[in-house]
C-alpha positions as CSV (number, residue, x, y, z in Angstrom):
1,X,-18.0,6.8,11.6
2,X,-21.3,5.1,12.3
3,X,-23.2,2.0,11.0
4,X,-24.7,3.9,8.1
5,X,-21.3,5.0,6.9
6,X,-20.0,1.4,6.9
7,X,-23.1,0.2,5.1
8,X,-22.7,2.9,2.4
9,X,-19.0,1.9,2.0
10,X,-19.8,-1.8,1.8
11,X,-22.6,-1.1,-0.6
12,X,-20.5,0.7,-3.1
13,X,-20.4,-0.3,-6.7
14,X,-17.1,-2.1,-6.5
15,X,-17.0,-3.0,-10.2
16,X,-17.3,0.8,-11.0
17,X,-14.5,1.5,-8.5
18,X,-12.3,-1.1,-10.2
19,X,-13.1,0.3,-13.6
20,X,-12.4,3.8,-12.5
21,X,-8.9,2.7,-11.2
22,X,-8.1,1.1,-14.6
23,X,-9.2,4.3,-16.4
24,X,-7.2,6.5,-14.0
25,X,-4.0,4.6,-14.5
26,X,-4.4,4.3,-18.3
27,X,-4.9,8.1,-18.5
28,X,-1.8,8.7,-16.3
29,X,0.3,6.3,-18.4
30,X,-0.8,8.0,-21.6
31,X,-0.3,11.5,-20.4
32,X,2.7,11.1,-18.1
33,X,4.4,8.0,-19.3
34,X,5.9,5.2,-17.3
35,X,7.7,7.6,-15.0
36,X,4.3,8.2,-13.3
37,X,4.2,4.6,-12.1
38,X,7.7,4.8,-10.8
39,X,6.8,8.0,-8.9
40,X,3.7,6.4,-7.4
41,X,5.7,3.3,-6.3
42,X,8.3,5.6,-4.7
43,X,5.6,7.5,-2.9
44,X,4.2,4.2,-1.5
45,X,7.7,3.1,-0.5
46,X,8.2,6.3,1.4
47,X,4.9,5.9,3.1
48,X,5.8,2.4,4.3
49,X,9.3,3.6,5.5
50,X,7.6,6.4,7.4
51,X,5.4,3.9,9.2
52,X,8.0,1.1,9.6
53,X,11.5,2.8,9.6
54,X,13.4,-0.5,9.6
55,X,11.6,-1.8,6.4
56,X,12.6,-3.7,4.5
57,X,14.5,-6.0,6.8
58,X,17.1,-8.5,5.6
59,X,14.5,-11.2,6.1
60,X,12.0,-9.2,4.0
61,X,14.5,-8.8,1.2
62,X,15.5,-12.5,1.4
63,X,11.8,-13.6,1.2
64,X,11.2,-11.2,-1.7
65,X,14.1,-12.5,-3.6
66,X,12.9,-16.1,-3.1
67,X,9.5,-15.1,-4.3
68,X,11.0,-13.5,-7.5
69,X,13.1,-16.6,-8.1
70,X,10.0,-18.9,-7.9
71,X,8.0,-16.6,-10.2
72,X,10.9,-16.4,-12.7
73,X,11.2,-20.2,-12.7
74,X,7.5,-20.6,-13.3
75,X,7.6,-18.1,-16.2
76,X,10.5,-19.9,-17.7
77,X,8.6,-23.2,-17.6
78,X,5.6,-21.6,-19.2
79,X,7.7,-20.1,-21.9
80,X,9.5,-23.3,-22.6
81,X,6.2,-25.2,-23.0
82,X,5.0,-22.6,-25.5
83,X,8.1,-22.8,-27.5
84,X,7.4,-26.4,-28.4
């Protein structure tokens, strides 16, 4: 990889890249259903485990659970304000 490769990469049309990803996932969801998202997530999980065999650690799991609890609490607050 040289400087011109990096410049071409940095100069990509990032809005077009983002739009392409949205279109790609919409097409997969339409043709393959929600199972495709689960398959993709599992493939990513397997990749991380291959790179970090001890993942997730108990600390990772605990931090993840705490994050989910905070998000759930925020969503409950938003929903309760909309109900009034």
